[in-house]
N, C-alpha and C positions, 0 to 999 in steps of 0.2 A: 298983658298976658292971657289967651284962650284959656280956660276950662283943660283937663286931659281929657280927653274921649272917656267915656262909661266904661269901653271895653276895657281899657289901657288902668283906669286909675286898680277898675277889680285883680290886674295882674299885677301890677303892684303889690295890692294887701294881698294877693296870694304867694307872693314872693320872698314880702314878709313874715308872712303865718311861715312859711316852712322854714324859712332862714331861722325863724324863735322857735321851734319843735324841735328841729333839730338840735339847737343849741343845748336845748334842756335837758334831753334825748343823748346829749354827749356827755351834760354832767352827772345826767343818773349813774350812766353805763360807765364811766369813765372807771373807774377800781379797774372795772371786767376787764375795758379795754387794753390796761395797763397787764392785767396780769396774762393776758390773752401772750403781748407785744413781743414777755422774760419768758413763757415758757417756749425750751430750746423744739419742742412740735416732736422729737425721736424717743424711741423706748429706752429707758435705760439701761438696758438690756442687749441693746443694737450700740449703742454710745460710744465710741471711742472718746474717755480722756483726753485732756494736755497731759503733755509728758513727764514722767516725777519728779519732784525736786531729790537736790541731792547735799542732804545737808553735813556734808564735811566740806561742800563752800560754803562763803562768806555771803556770796549772792542770791543761798537760799533759807536765809535771815531778812526779816524784816528789821530787827532790831536785834542787837548784838555789843559788847565791852571791847574796845578798842586793840586790848589783850586776852582773847578769851580764853588761850591756855597755859596761863596762867594772872594771879592776880598782881596790879598796880598798887604801887604806895594810892594808900588813899581810897579804895576801892573797900566798899560796903560787908560785913561778913558773910553776908549768905548774899543768896541770887535767886530772880525770881524768874517763873518760866512761863511765861505771858501767852496765851492762846486767843486770838483777836476776834471781835466779831465779825457779820458780815458785811463786808464792803461793796460784793459781785454783784449785780444785779440779776443776770441771766440776759436771754437769749438764742445764742451762739453753744450755749452748756450748762450742763445740769450744774457742773463742779470748774471754777474756775482758772485759769493758767496762774501762774502764781508770776508772770511776769504780764498781766494786765497793766495797763497804762493810769487806768483811770482807777481801779480799787486802789492801786498803790497811791495813790496820791490821799484818794480818799482817810485812808488807813495811817499815813504818815501826816498828813494837816489837822487831821480829826478825832478818830480813835484813839492812834499813840498819846497825842498830850493829853487827853481827858481822863484814856482808861487802865495807861500803864503809869502815865505820869505820877498819880498818886504813891508810886510805888522806888521812881527814883532815886528816893532817898535813903528808903530802906536796902535795897540792894542793886547789884549787877540784873540789866535784863535783859534776855534769850528772848526771842516770839520771831517765829518761823515762819514763814509764807507756806501757806499750802493750797493744795486742790479745795478750796470751800467748798461749800452746798453752795450754794446762788440766793439771790433771795427770794425769787420767785421758787423755788424748793420749803421755803418757810412760807410761802399764804399757800398752801398746799398740803391735803393730805391721801396723795397718791401716794401709793406703792413705788413710785420712779422716784421722788422726792426722798422717801424716804432710805432708799439706796444708796441716794449723793449722801444725803449725812453719814448713812456708815462708810462709806468709801472716802469721804474727809480726817475721817478718825484715824486710818491706815499711815495719813501720810503725821498728824499728830503724836501719832506712838512712836512710830520711828524718831519722828526727830525730838521729840526725851528720851530716847534710848538713844543716840549720839548726843545728847546733850548728856547725858551720867556719865557716859564709854567716853566722853573727846575732853570735854568742858566742866565737869562736875568734880570731878576731884574728891569727891567724897563728903563735899561742903554745903551746910540745910539749905533751905532751898524755900521757895514758899510756889505756889501752882497758883494762878490765874488767870480762867474764864472769863467772859464777857456774851452775854446772847448764845451766839449756834456756839462760839468756841467756847460756851462755860456747860453747855453738853455734852460737847467732846471731850471738857474737863475731868467732866464726872465718872466716864468711863474711866479716863485715865488715873484716877483715882484706886476705884473697883480693880482697875484687870493689871495696871503697875505699884500699886503703891499699897493699898491697905493687904496689901496680901504678902508682901515683902517685909519682916521685920525692920532688916537694913535703912533701908528705906521711908517706910514710917517713924522710924527714929528721926530722921532729914530732913523728916519733914516741920516747919516751921508752922506753918499756917497754910489752908484754901482759901481764895475768895471766885465763888463761883458767881456771877454778876449777872441780876435780871436774867435769870435760870431756875427753871422751874426745878425741885427734887424731891422724891417722894422721900416723906417725914417716918413714915416706916419699913424704912427699909435705907437709908443716909448712906455713900460711902464712906466716911468717915464719923465720928463720935462729931457735932455737932457743938460750937461753942458755945456758948450758957453765958457767957463774962465777960467783962476786958484782960486781958494780959494771961487767961489761956492759951497754948501750945498743942500745936499737933490734930489740933480738930478745922474743922467746917463751917466758912461763914453764905450761907445762898440763902436769894431775894429774889422775886420777882417784885415789880411794883408796875402801883395804876393810880393816877390823880386821883385824888378824895372827888374834885368833883365829876369825871367819870366811871364812878368806881364799877357800875355797872359790870363794867367791862371785865371786872376779876372771875367772874365767871367762865364770859369767852375765853379767857386767858389759860385757864386751869382747862377750859371744856379744851382746848388744842396744843395741850401741850403734849409731847413726848419725852417719855422717858425711858429709858434701858434697861432690860430684861436680863437677866445673868448670861442668857446665850448671846448674847449682844444681839439682840433684835430691839427694835422701837417700838415702845405700845404706849397708847393711849394713858394720861394717868388717872384716869377715871373719878371712880368716887373716892381716890388714896388721899391721904390731906399731905399738903405740901407744905414741907421746911421752909420756914419765917426768920431771918436775923437783921436784925433795927440795928441799920450801921450807926446812928446816933447812939443808942444803949452798950454800941460791942454787943448784944445778949442775942439772941434768939429766946425771943419772950412776945404776950403777947401782951407787955406797960405798953402803952402812952408815950412816946419822944415830943417834949413840950420844942419848941423852936428855941425858945433862952439855951439847949441843950446841945444844938444845929453849931459843930464846930465850921463851916462851912462850906458853901457849894462853888462853881470854877466853872468859864466856859472860857478853853484853855486852846480854843481855834485855833491855829493859825500863829500861835507863837511857837518859839522858834525850841526844840528839840532841848529835853532838860529846866527851860527856863521853870519860871516857878511864878505861878499865878498870883494873880490880886483874889484874896478867899473872898466872899459875902456871906458871912454870917448871918447867923442868924436867920434862915431863909424860908425855912419847910419844919415842920412836927410832921413825923412818921407814927403810922401803927400797924403790928404784924392782925388783921380780920382775914378770919378763911384760909389763913397761908398765902397770905398777900400782904405786902410791905404798902400798906394804905398812907398817900406821901399828899401832905396838902397843896395845892398851889402855889411858888413862889413870886415873890414880889417885884424881882428883877425884870425887865425884859428882856435883858444877856441872855434867862435863864429859858425863855420861851422855844419850843421845835418853830423852824425853818426847814425848807428846803421845797426839792422836788416830791411827786407823789411816792416814791421809790425812797428816796432820803425819808420822810417824814414814817417809813416802814423799819428804817432801824434805830437803832442807838440813839439819845441825841447826841449834837454838837455839844454837849457840855457836862457838865458830871454835878450830883446835886450833893455826894458823899464826900467828895475829894477830901474836902482836910481829917473829913471821920472818916477819909477809911485808911489816911497817912501818920493818921494818930494809933490807929487800932495797932496798925501793920507792924509799928516802932514797940509797942508795947507787948505785944508775940515776940518780936524779936527777943526783946531785954527778958523775956521770961525762960525763953527757950534757953535764951547763955547762962543765965543764970542756975538753971535747970543739969 
C-alpha cells in the first residue's frame, strides 16, 4: 500500500489533536456544562411556578397510610412526617412540578426505601410531594436559588398543617428531613413546632439528615444521648478520605434567619449528631458499634433490607460527621453526574436510625 501524502498525514494528525483537545476540555469543564444545562435561565421574580399541590388530595402525598384518617389495627402509635431530599435536576423549572415523572421515580426507587425506610417500623409515614427547589438551585448561591428554596418551604408548611388538621388527630409524631428536605424541616421546627407548647409536647424527635444546622441557635434541644425524647438529631457527613470537603460543605451551607431568609453559616459552629452513638458528641464511634448500613434501592416499599454491620466508623470534627469509607461495593456512589450530587442511593446508618427512633419512641411512651 502506498504511503499517504504528507498533506493528508498532517491533516489526520490535526484532526486527532483537535479531537483529543476537545475531549480533554469537555472533561475539565463537564461540571460547568451540566450546571449551565440545568439553569432555568429566567429570573425567579418573573418565573411562573408549577401549580400548587392540594394536600386534601391523596395525589399530593408521595407516601401516606392506607387509612390516613383513622388508625388501623396494628398501626404504630406515632406518625412520621417525612420531607424528601432533592430528586429534580432542573432545566425547565426553579421548582419541580409535583407530577414530574422522573423525580417521582427516583423518590420511589431510591430515596423512600433508603431514607424513609428506617422509620417504617416506627410510625405511619406521611411524605408530601412539594415543589422542591431543583438540584441546580443547590449548586449555586445566586439569590434566585435562595428564592426557590424559600418558595419550597411554603408547600412543606402547608402540608404539615394539613397533616395536623386532617390526619394527626393529636398523635405523637417524628419529623424527618433529608438534605434539602432537612433544611426545610429545620424551619418547620422553628416556626411551627418550637413556639407551640402543645405541638412541642407531641414531638418524639426530629432527624435532619445531611443537613447543616447552626449549633448556637438550633430549633430544638439537641439529642445528647440515646432514649432522649423531644430532641433534635442533625448532621452533615463527608467521607474521611475527602475530609477537605468539610470546609467547602460548611462554607456553602445556608441556614435560616429568624426572619425566614437564608444566609451563609459563616463562622458559626454546626450541630453534629453521631448516629452510631445516638448522641451529639465529638466522641469517636468505632465500626464495632455500627448496627448496619443498607442499600435499599429498588426494594419493594416496606421490605426490610439486609443490614451490613460494622461497615463504618464515624466522628464529629468541626461540626461535620467524618465517616470512614465503607467496605462493601454496594455502598459506593453510582449514577450520572447529577445523581452523584444528590444524597446517595444507600443509607450508611439505616439500622442505627431505626434503633435510635424506636428508643426515643419508647422513652416518649413512658413519659
